[in-house]
C-alpha positions in Angstrom: 93.6 107.7 139.2 94.9 104.8 141.3 98.5 103.7 141.6 99.7 100.2 142.2 103.2 99.0 143.2 104.7 96.6 140.7 107.7 94.4 141.1 109.9 93.8 138.0 111.9 90.6 137.8 114.5 89.6 135.2 113.2 86.5 133.4 115.5 83.4 133.1 114.9 83.3 129.3 115.6 87.0 128.9 113.4 90.0 129.2 111.4 90.8 132.3 108.2 89.7 134.1 106.1 91.9 136.3 103.8 91.2 139.3 101.3 93.4 141.2 101.3 92.4 144.8 98.0 94.1 145.5 96.3 92.3 142.6 97.0 88.6 143.0 97.2 86.8 139.7 98.0 90.0 137.7 101.2 89.4 135.9 102.8 90.5 132.6 106.1 90.4 130.8 108.2 92.2 128.2 111.5 92.1 126.3 112.5 95.4 127.9 111.6 97.2 131.1 109.7 99.8 129.0 107.7 97.1 127.3 107.0 95.3 130.5 105.8 98.5 132.1 103.4 99.1 129.1 102.2 95.5 129.3 101.6 95.5 133.1 99.6 98.8 132.8 97.3 97.1 130.3 97.2 93.9 132.4 96.1 95.9 135.5 93.4 97.7 133.5 92.0 94.3 132.2 92.3 92.7 135.7 90.3 95.5 137.3 87.8 95.4 134.5 87.3 91.6 135.1 86.9 92.1 138.8 84.2 94.8 138.2 82.4 92.6 135.6 82.3 89.8 138.2 81.1 92.2 140.9 84.2 91.5 143.0 85.8 94.2 145.1 88.8 96.0 143.5 91.7 96.0 145.9 93.1 99.4 146.7 96.7 99.6 147.8 97.3 101.0 151.2 100.9 102.2 151.4 102.6 99.0 150.4 106.2 99.0 151.6 108.8 96.9 149.8 112.2 96.6 151.2 115.3 94.5 151.2 117.0 92.8 154.0 120.4 91.0 154.1 120.6 87.7 155.9 123.5 85.4 156.5 123.3 82.1 154.6 123.3 79.2 156.9 125.3 76.3 155.6 124.2 72.7 156.3 
């Protein structure tokens, strides 16, 4: 079993969209966080399947660290 870090964003039109930083181009969405999580799991599986069919390497996540940092807004 392989795990991938996902980032869940609130969508402007409602619901959520999800990205997988280690798998560029792998995105999904859902009306709730639970739905978005189910959908991104399926998207990851299909993305990996497509890479394998195309004989492309499947990226493996190596301790991806996601953090937050506060910066002072510079006014022009």
